Backbone and ligand atoms as CSV (ligand in chain L), in Angstrom:
chain,resi,resn,atom,element,x,y,z
A,1,MET,N,N,-12.841,9.975,-14.131
A,1,MET,CA,C,-13.908,10.236,-15.098
A,1,MET,C,C,-15.249,10.152,-14.402
A,2,GLY,N,N,-16.114,11.053,-14.738
A,2,GLY,CA,C,-17.425,10.988,-14.108
A,2,GLY,C,C,-18.476,11.571,-15.027
A,3,ASP,N,N,-19.658,11.135,-14.854
A,3,ASP,CA,C,-20.783,11.734,-15.554
A,3,ASP,C,C,-21.973,11.698,-14.607
A,4,GLU,N,N,-23.135,11.956,-15.116
A,4,GLU,CA,C,-24.309,12.057,-14.234
A,4,GLU,C,C,-24.615,10.734,-13.530
A,5,ARG,N,N,-24.033,9.642,-14.024
A,5,ARG,CA,C,-24.310,8.342,-13.398
A,5,ARG,C,C,-23.399,8.062,-12.206
A,6,GLY,N,N,-22.270,8.786,-12.151
A,6,GLY,CA,C,-21.317,8.537,-11.063
A,6,GLY,C,C,-19.896,8.624,-11.574
A,7,SER,N,N,-19.004,7.906,-10.908
A,7,SER,CA,C,-17.570,8.056,-11.194
A,7,SER,C,C,-16.961,6.765,-11.697
A,8,LEU,N,N,-15.904,6.907,-12.456
A,8,LEU,CA,C,-15.160,5.754,-12.974
A,8,LEU,C,C,-13.689,6.128,-13.005
A,9,ILE,N,N,-12.854,5.254,-12.488
A,9,ILE,CA,C,-11.411,5.506,-12.526
A,9,ILE,C,C,-10.737,4.325,-13.199
A,10,ALA,N,N,-9.887,4.607,-14.175
A,10,ALA,CA,C,-9.141,3.556,-14.872
A,10,ALA,C,C,-7.690,3.621,-14.438
A,11,LEU,N,N,-7.108,2.463,-14.188
A,11,LEU,CA,C,-5.697,2.382,-13.813
A,11,LEU,C,C,-4.975,1.632,-14.923
A,12,GLU,N,N,-3.962,2.258,-15.491
A,12,GLU,CA,C,-3.256,1.660,-16.621
A,12,GLU,C,C,-1.768,1.584,-16.310
A,13,GLU,N,N,-1.194,0.400,-16.534
A,13,GLU,CA,C,0.219,0.219,-16.226
A,13,GLU,C,C,1.077,1.148,-17.067
A,14,ASN,N,N,2.096,1.672,-16.433
A,14,ASN,CA,C,3.043,2.594,-17.060
A,14,ASN,C,C,2.376,3.849,-17.625
A,15,HIS,N,N,1.205,4.132,-17.129
A,15,HIS,CA,C,0.532,5.374,-17.503
A,15,HIS,C,C,0.240,6.112,-16.193
A,16,ASN,N,N,-0.906,5.849,-15.580
A,16,ASN,CA,C,-1.102,6.451,-14.255
A,16,ASN,C,C,-0.678,5.515,-13.120
A,17,VAL,N,N,-0.288,4.308,-13.461
A,17,VAL,CA,C,0.396,3.421,-12.504
A,17,VAL,C,C,1.836,3.294,-13.013
A,18,PRO,N,N,2.826,3.735,-12.221
A,18,PRO,CA,C,4.183,3.862,-12.770
A,18,PRO,C,C,5.000,2.567,-12.766
A,19,PHE,N,N,4.371,1.442,-13.082
A,19,PHE,CA,C,5.098,0.171,-13.217
A,19,PHE,C,C,4.210,-0.835,-13.939
A,20,ASP,N,N,4.797,-1.950,-14.336
A,20,ASP,CA,C,4.024,-3.070,-14.880
A,20,ASP,C,C,3.209,-3.660,-13.732
A,21,VAL,N,N,1.935,-3.859,-13.931
A,21,VAL,CA,C,1.098,-4.412,-12.861
A,21,VAL,C,C,1.044,-5.936,-13.016
A,22,LYS,N,N,1.688,-6.630,-12.074
A,22,LYS,CA,C,1.713,-8.098,-12.147
A,22,LYS,C,C,0.689,-8.731,-11.207
A,23,ARG,N,N,0.202,-7.926,-10.236
A,23,ARG,CA,C,-0.665,-8.517,-9.206
A,23,ARG,C,C,-1.545,-7.424,-8.612
A,24,VAL,N,N,-2.750,-7.803,-8.295
A,24,VAL,CA,C,-3.662,-6.923,-7.557
A,24,VAL,C,C,-4.212,-7.731,-6.398
A,25,TYR,N,N,-4.195,-7.158,-5.209
A,25,TYR,CA,C,-4.868,-7.828,-4.090
A,25,TYR,C,C,-5.628,-6.792,-3.284
A,26,TYR,N,N,-6.572,-7.240,-2.498
A,26,TYR,CA,C,-7.302,-6.293,-1.664
A,26,TYR,C,C,-7.577,-6.879,-0.296
A,27,ILE,N,N,-7.595,-5.972,0.647
A,27,ILE,CA,C,-7.753,-6.317,2.063
A,27,ILE,C,C,-9.088,-5.722,2.507
A,28,PHE,N,N,-9.937,-6.528,3.086
A,28,PHE,CA,C,-11.232,-6.024,3.544
A,28,PHE,C,C,-11.668,-6.847,4.756
A,29,GLY,N,N,-12.701,-6.378,5.422
A,29,GLY,CA,C,-13.185,-7.104,6.602
A,29,GLY,C,C,-12.173,-7.091,7.730
A,30,THR,N,N,-11.300,-6.087,7.740
A,30,THR,CA,C,-10.282,-6.011,8.793
A,30,THR,C,C,-10.965,-5.700,10.128
A,31,LYS,N,N,-10.625,-6.481,11.100
A,31,LYS,CA,C,-11.269,-6.342,12.408
A,31,LYS,C,C,-10.823,-5.043,13.099
A,32,ILE,N,N,-11.709,-4.521,13.937
A,32,ILE,CA,C,-11.432,-3.288,14.698
A,32,ILE,C,C,-10.123,-3.461,15.483
A,33,GLY,N,N,-9.277,-2.449,15.426
A,33,GLY,CA,C,-8.060,-2.441,16.242
A,33,GLY,C,C,-6.889,-3.195,15.630
A,34,VAL,N,N,-7.108,-3.836,14.481
A,34,VAL,CA,C,-6.017,-4.612,13.870
A,34,VAL,C,C,-5.003,-3.672,13.222
A,35,ARG,N,N,-3.742,-4.014,13.414
A,35,ARG,CA,C,-2.655,-3.311,12.741
A,35,ARG,C,C,-1.932,-4.368,11.929
A,36,ARG,N,N,-1.692,-4.132,10.664
A,36,ARG,CA,C,-1.025,-5.157,9.851
A,36,ARG,C,C,0.092,-4.544,9.017
A,37,GLY,N,N,0.700,-5.353,8.185
A,37,GLY,CA,C,1.871,-4.887,7.460
A,37,GLY,C,C,3.106,-5.380,8.192
A,38,TYR,N,N,3.791,-4.464,8.893
A,38,TYR,CA,C,5.016,-4.809,9.639
A,38,TYR,C,C,6.052,-5.457,8.728
A,39,HIS,N,N,6.287,-4.832,7.600
A,39,HIS,CA,C,7.338,-5.348,6.716
A,39,HIS,C,C,7.776,-4.258,5.740
A,40,ALA,N,N,8.900,-4.538,5.106
A,40,ALA,CA,C,9.370,-3.733,3.976
A,40,ALA,C,C,9.554,-4.696,2.810
A,41,HIS,N,N,9.718,-4.134,1.635
A,41,HIS,CA,C,10.003,-4.961,0.460
A,41,HIS,C,C,11.344,-4.544,-0.130
A,42,LYS,N,N,12.079,-5.529,-0.614
A,42,LYS,CA,C,13.394,-5.237,-1.204
A,42,LYS,C,C,13.242,-4.538,-2.556
A,43,HIS,N,N,12.331,-5.015,-3.377
A,43,HIS,CA,C,12.223,-4.482,-4.745
A,43,HIS,C,C,10.819,-4.045,-5.166
A,44,LEU,N,N,9.816,-4.552,-4.480
A,44,LEU,CA,C,8.435,-4.362,-4.936
A,44,LEU,C,C,8.009,-2.891,-4.948
A,45,LYS,N,N,7.245,-2.546,-5.985
A,45,LYS,CA,C,6.575,-1.240,-6.011
A,45,LYS,C,C,5.084,-1.500,-5.862
A,46,GLN,N,N,4.424,-0.653,-5.103
A,46,GLN,CA,C,2.997,-0.856,-4.875
A,46,GLN,C,C,2.251,0.477,-4.939
A,47,LEU,N,N,1.039,0.397,-5.419
A,47,LEU,CA,C,0.138,1.546,-5.380
A,47,LEU,C,C,-1.085,1.121,-4.578
A,48,ALA,N,N,-1.311,1.789,-3.452
A,48,ALA,CA,C,-2.412,1.429,-2.551
A,48,ALA,C,C,-3.538,2.442,-2.704
A,49,ILE,N,N,-4.748,1.924,-2.859
A,49,ILE,CA,C,-5.925,2.784,-3.021
A,49,ILE,C,C,-7.025,2.257,-2.110
A,50,CYS,N,N,-7.539,3.129,-1.289
A,50,CYS,CA,C,-8.649,2.739,-0.422
A,50,CYS,C,C,-9.923,2.981,-1.241
A,51,VAL,N,N,-10.445,1.932,-1.868
A,51,VAL,CA,C,-11.583,2.127,-2.781
A,51,VAL,C,C,-12.894,2.292,-2.013
A,52,SER,N,N,-12.882,1.923,-0.743
A,52,SER,CA,C,-14.041,2.147,0.124
A,52,SER,C,C,-13.517,2.384,1.541
A,53,GLY,N,N,-14.186,3.246,2.283
A,53,GLY,CA,C,-13.813,3.463,3.679
A,53,GLY,C,C,-12.458,4.143,3.808
A,54,SER,N,N,-11.787,3.841,4.888
A,54,SER,CA,C,-10.515,4.513,5.157
A,54,SER,C,C,-9.590,3.634,5.986
A,55,CYS,N,N,-8.315,3.949,5.884
A,55,CYS,CA,C,-7.309,3.339,6.748
A,55,CYS,C,C,-6.096,4.258,6.738
A,56,THR,N,N,-5.164,3.988,7.630
A,56,THR,CA,C,-3.977,4.844,7.709
A,56,THR,C,C,-2.715,4.005,7.535
A,57,PHE,N,N,-1.793,4.530,6.732
A,57,PHE,CA,C,-0.481,3.909,6.550
A,57,PHE,C,C,0.537,4.635,7.409
A,58,MET,N,N,1.412,3.873,8.011
A,58,MET,CA,C,2.594,4.441,8.635
A,58,MET,C,C,3.756,3.992,7.755
A,59,LEU,N,N,4.449,4.950,7.171
A,59,LEU,CA,C,5.605,4.654,6.326
A,59,LEU,C,C,6.861,5.151,7.032
A,60,ASP,N,N,7.830,4.277,7.144
A,60,ASP,CA,C,9.054,4.569,7.890
A,60,ASP,C,C,10.239,4.277,6.966
A,61,ASP,N,N,11.016,5.319,6.670
A,61,ASP,CA,C,12.184,5.115,5.803
A,61,ASP,C,C,13.457,4.918,6.628
A,62,GLY,N,N,13.291,4.673,7.917
A,62,GLY,CA,C,14.445,4.447,8.791
A,62,GLY,C,C,14.858,5.712,9.496
A,63,THR,N,N,14.430,6.859,8.969
A,63,THR,CA,C,14.780,8.150,9.548
A,63,THR,C,C,13.530,8.844,10.059
A,64,GLN,N,N,12.496,8.729,9.244
A,64,GLN,CA,C,11.296,9.520,9.491
A,64,GLN,C,C,10.059,8.652,9.313
A,65,LYS,N,N,9.080,8.853,10.166
A,65,LYS,CA,C,7.817,8.114,10.062
A,65,LYS,C,C,6.731,9.068,9.593
A,66,GLN,N,N,6.004,8.634,8.571
A,66,GLN,CA,C,4.890,9.423,8.060
A,66,GLN,C,C,3.604,8.654,8.274
A,67,HIS,N,N,2.547,9.350,8.672
A,67,HIS,CA,C,1.246,8.701,8.824
A,67,HIS,C,C,0.320,9.298,7.769
A,68,ILE,N,N,-0.190,8.455,6.901
A,68,ILE,CA,C,-0.975,8.947,5.771
A,68,ILE,C,C,-2.332,8.256,5.767
A,69,GLU,N,N,-3.378,9.059,5.913
A,69,GLU,CA,C,-4.727,8.481,5.875
A,69,GLU,C,C,-5.190,8.389,4.428
A,70,LEU,N,N,-5.659,7.214,4.064
A,70,LEU,CA,C,-6.272,7.027,2.744
A,70,LEU,C,C,-7.777,6.947,2.965
A,71,ASN,N,N,-8.497,7.842,2.347
A,71,ASN,CA,C,-9.945,7.870,2.584
A,71,ASN,C,C,-10.732,8.227,1.339
A,72,SER,N,N,-10.099,8.055,0.184
A,72,SER,CA,C,-10.793,8.411,-1.050
A,72,SER,C,C,-10.395,7.456,-2.169
A,73,PRO,N,N,-11.375,6.981,-2.943
A,73,PRO,CA,C,-11.028,6.111,-4.081
A,73,PRO,C,C,-10.330,6.864,-5.202
A,74,THR,N,N,-10.180,8.191,-5.044
A,74,THR,CA,C,-9.499,8.972,-6.083
A,74,THR,C,C,-8.022,9.216,-5.750
A,75,HIS,N,N,-7.583,8.689,-4.596
A,75,HIS,CA,C,-6.182,8.930,-4.209
A,75,HIS,C,C,-5.406,7.623,-4.098
A,76,GLY,N,N,-4.213,7.605,-4.660
A,76,GLY,CA,C,-3.354,6.436,-4.571
A,76,GLY,C,C,-2.089,6.791,-3.814
A,77,LEU,N,N,-1.590,5.835,-3.046
A,77,LEU,CA,C,-0.324,6.033,-2.325
A,77,LEU,C,C,0.713,5.111,-2.954
A,78,LEU,N,N,1.747,5.704,-3.533
A,78,LEU,CA,C,2.813,4.926,-4.161
A,78,LEU,C,C,3.870,4.602,-3.110
A,79,ILE,N,N,4.199,3.318,-3.003
A,79,ILE,CA,C,5.214,2.896,-2.036
A,79,ILE,C,C,6.297,2.166,-2.805
A,80,GLU,N,N,7.497,2.721,-2.794
A,80,GLU,CA,C,8.610,2.086,-3.489
A,80,GLU,C,C,9.879,2.332,-2.696
A,81,GLY,N,N,10.887,1.523,-2.965
A,81,GLY,CA,C,12.125,1.640,-2.198
A,81,GLY,C,C,11.976,0.930,-0.869
A,82,LEU,N,N,13.029,1.021,-0.083
A,82,LEU,CA,C,13.031,0.332,1.221
A,82,LEU,C,C,12.243,1.164,2.231
A,83,VAL,N,N,11.011,0.773,2.451
A,83,VAL,CA,C,10.134,1.500,3.365
A,83,VAL,C,C,9.399,0.489,4.239
A,84,TRP,N,N,9.503,0.682,5.538
A,84,TRP,CA,C,8.750,-0.169,6.469
A,84,TRP,C,C,7.323,0.363,6.527
A,85,ARG,N,N,6.338,-0.537,6.379
A,85,ARG,CA,C,4.957,-0.063,6.402
A,85,ARG,C,C,4.106,-0.815,7.419
A,86,GLU,N,N,3.228,-0.048,8.037
A,86,GLU,CA,C,2.214,-0.631,8.919
A,86,GLU,C,C,0.902,0.065,8.572
A,87,MET,N,N,-0.192,-0.699,8.646
A,87,MET,CA,C,-1.503,-0.123,8.330
A,87,MET,C,C,-2.414,-0.307,9.538
A,88,TYR,N,N,-3.188,0.725,9.839
A,88,TYR,CA,C,-4.046,0.676,11.024
A,88,TYR,C,C,-5.262,1.563,10.823
A,89,ASP,N,N,-6.121,1.619,11.828
A,89,ASP,CA,C,-7.357,2.426,11.771
A,89,ASP,C,C,-8.206,2.084,10.552
A,90,PHE,N,N,-8.369,0.796,10.294
A,90,PHE,CA,C,-9.237,0.388,9.186
A,90,PHE,C,C,-10.692,0.631,9.587
A,91,SER,N,N,-11.439,1.315,8.761
A,91,SER,CA,C,-12.875,1.441,9.023
A,91,SER,C,C,-13.533,0.099,8.663
A,92,PRO,N,N,-14.686,-0.197,9.263
A,92,PRO,CA,C,-15.313,-1.493,8.994
A,92,PRO,C,C,-15.602,-1.717,7.509
A,93,ASP,N,N,-15.852,-0.617,6.772
A,93,ASP,CA,C,-16.162,-0.751,5.336
A,93,ASP,C,C,-14.918,-0.602,4.456
A,94,CYS,N,N,-13.738,-0.625,5.060
A,94,CYS,CA,C,-12.511,-0.390,4.277
A,94,CYS,C,C,-12.231,-1.535,3.295
A,95,VAL,N,N,-12.027,-1.166,2.053
A,95,VAL,CA,C,-11.489,-2.099,1.058
A,95,VAL,C,C,-10.210,-1.444,0.530
A,96,LEU,N,N,-9.101,-2.015,0.911
A,96,LEU,CA,C,-7.799,-1.468,0.521
A,96,LEU,C,C,-7.271,-2.291,-0.643
A,97,MET,N,N,-7.216,-1.671,-1.809
A,97,MET,CA,C,-6.747,-2.364,-3.009
A,97,MET,C,C,-5.283,-1.985,-3.256
A,98,VAL,N,N,-4.500,-2.985,-3.595
A,98,VAL,CA,C,-3.069,-2.744,-3.817
A,98,VAL,C,C,-2.657,-3.327,-5.166
A,99,LEU,N,N,-2.060,-2.482,-5.999
A,99,LEU,CA,C,-1.489,-2.930,-7.266
A,99,LEU,C,C,0.000,-3.129,-7.029
A,100,ALA,N,N,0.537,-4.224,-7.537
A,100,ALA,CA,C,1.933,-4.541,-7.229
A,100,ALA,C,C,2.704,-4.856,-8.506
A,101,SER,N,N,3.998,-4.534,-8.461
A,101,SER,CA,C,4.835,-4.674,-9.658
A,101,SER,C,C,5.353,-6.089,-9.873
A,102,GLU,N,N,5.171,-6.968,-8.876
A,102,GLU,CA,C,5.664,-8.347,-8.983
A,102,GLU,C,C,4.626,-9.312,-8.434
A,103,LEU,N,N,4.750,-10.569,-8.830
A,103,LEU,CA,C,3.942,-11.615,-8.228
A,103,LEU,C,C,4.349,-11.760,-6.763
A,104,TYR,N,N,3.508,-12.416,-5.992
A,104,TYR,CA,C,3.819,-12.616,-4.578
A,104,TYR,C,C,5.117,-13.417,-4.430
A,105,ASP,N,N,6.035,-12.892,-3.621
A,105,ASP,CA,C,7.315,-13.562,-3.424
A,105,ASP,C,C,7.773,-13.304,-1.985
A,106,GLU,N,N,7.659,-14.305,-1.160
A,106,GLU,CA,C,8.015,-14.139,0.257
A,106,GLU,C,C,9.476,-13.705,0.415
A,107,ASN,N,N,10.338,-14.062,-0.557
A,107,ASN,CA,C,11.760,-13.691,-0.468
A,107,ASN,C,C,11.999,-12.186,-0.628
A,108,ASP,N,N,10.978,-11.494,-1.125
A,108,ASP,CA,C,11.132,-10.041,-1.282
A,108,ASP,C,C,10.767,-9.286,0.001
A,109,TYR,N,N,10.245,-10.011,0.984
A,109,TYR,CA,C,9.827,-9.378,2.233
A,109,TYR,C,C,10.988,-9.253,3.221
A,110,ILE,N,N,11.011,-8.153,3.948
A,110,ILE,CA,C,11.834,-8.039,5.158
A,110,ILE,C,C,10.834,-7.875,6.299
A,111,ARG,N,N,10.740,-8.881,7.158
A,111,ARG,CA,C,9.700,-8.873,8.191
A,111,ARG,C,C,10.254,-8.612,9.594
A,112,VAL,N,N,11.541,-8.379,9.665
A,112,VAL,CA,C,12.175,-8.103,10.959
A,112,VAL,C,C,12.754,-6.680,10.898
A,113,TYR,N,N,12.321,-5.826,11.837
A,113,TYR,CA,C,12.687,-4.407,11.753
A,113,TYR,C,C,14.197,-4.201,11.754
A,114,ASP,N,N,14.923,-4.952,12.559
A,114,ASP,CA,C,16.382,-4.818,12.602
A,114,ASP,C,C,17.021,-5.166,11.257
A,115,GLU,N,N,16.435,-6.157,10.574
A,115,GLU,CA,C,16.956,-6.510,9.236
A,115,GLU,C,C,16.674,-5.385,8.248
A,116,PHE,N,N,15.543,-4.722,8.418
A,116,PHE,CA,C,15.216,-3.555,7.587
A,116,PHE,C,C,16.280,-2.473,7.778
A,117,LEU,N,N,16.624,-2.188,9.034
A,117,LEU,CA,C,17.642,-1.154,9.309
A,117,LEU,C,C,18.996,-1.564,8.729
A,118,LYS,N,N,19.318,-2.854,8.826
A,118,LYS,CA,C,20.594,-3.338,8.258
A,118,LYS,C,C,20.589,-3.195,6.748
A,119,ALA,N,N,19.450,-3.513,6.109
A,119,ALA,CA,C,19.351,-3.403,4.645
A,119,ALA,C,C,19.514,-1.952,4.214
A,120,LEU,N,N,18.989,-1.021,5.008
A,120,LEU,CA,C,19.133,0.410,4.681
A,120,LEU,C,C,20.590,0.827,4.746
A,121,ALA,N,N,21.320,0.260,5.696
A,121,ALA,CA,C,22.716,0.655,5.916
A,121,ALA,C,C,23.662,0.019,4.897
A,122,SER,N,N,23.209,-1.054,4.246
A,122,SER,CA,C,24.143,-1.781,3.352
A,122,SER,C,C,24.130,-1.233,1.915
L,1,TYD,P1,P,0.938,-10.236,4.424
L,1,TYD,O1,O,1.766,-9.664,3.337
L,1,TYD,O2,O,1.625,-10.697,5.677
L,1,TYD,O3,O,-0.202,-9.202,4.812
L,1,TYD,P2,P,-0.045,-7.762,5.477
L,1,TYD,O4,O,1.343,-7.310,5.267
L,1,TYD,O5,O,-1.018,-6.919,4.756
L,1,TYD,O6,O,-0.374,-7.876,6.901
L,1,TYD,O7,O,0.087,-11.414,3.820
L,1,TYD,C1,C,-0.822,-12.181,4.586
L,1,TYD,C2,C,-0.872,-13.585,4.025
L,1,TYD,O8,O,-1.360,-13.572,2.683
L,1,TYD,C3,C,0.509,-14.221,3.986
L,1,TYD,O9,O,0.351,-15.578,4.380
L,1,TYD,C4,C,0.906,-14.171,2.548
L,1,TYD,C5,C,-0.419,-14.150,1.805
L,1,TYD,N1,N,-0.374,-13.370,0.562
L,1,TYD,C6,C,-0.461,-14.002,-0.662
L,1,TYD,O10,O,-0.561,-15.247,-0.746
L,1,TYD,N2,N,-0.438,-13.272,-1.795
L,1,TYD,C7,C,-0.346,-11.909,-1.768
L,1,TYD,O11,O,-0.334,-11.256,-2.825
L,1,TYD,C8,C,-0.232,-11.251,-0.490
L,1,TYD,C9,C,-0.104,-9.762,-0.394
L,1,TYD,C10,C,-0.256,-12.023,0.646
């Protein structure tokens, strides 16, 4: 939505966000050259939006790696299923906002790549 004053975007669960939103977090002030993520989730669904600046996601489904630059507050990247993710090339002004379908739960993380491959095979 926009008018002469500028832009406004509303995110609504089960409407333009395809899950119940239980948590929102944001990553900012990421230092130059930092790469983060390095995990997959067993069940979590996430919608990532770069509300300021830019960064790049590497999504790996075990077969294929995709590199997706997020550089607009009007674009969301939906991540669901067993996908290994890494984020890099954060601009100094990057604010990466993530909407998540569950509360934080370390047990939902797979942080070892070999375990990710095993989970895909099982
Ligand atoms: P982590 O998921 O490892 O960050 P990234 O994958 O983006 O590199 O999280 C970093 C730290 O923050 C870790 O100690 C867990 C904590 N954390 C929370 O407490 N709540 C949250 O919602 C998230 C995403 C992380």
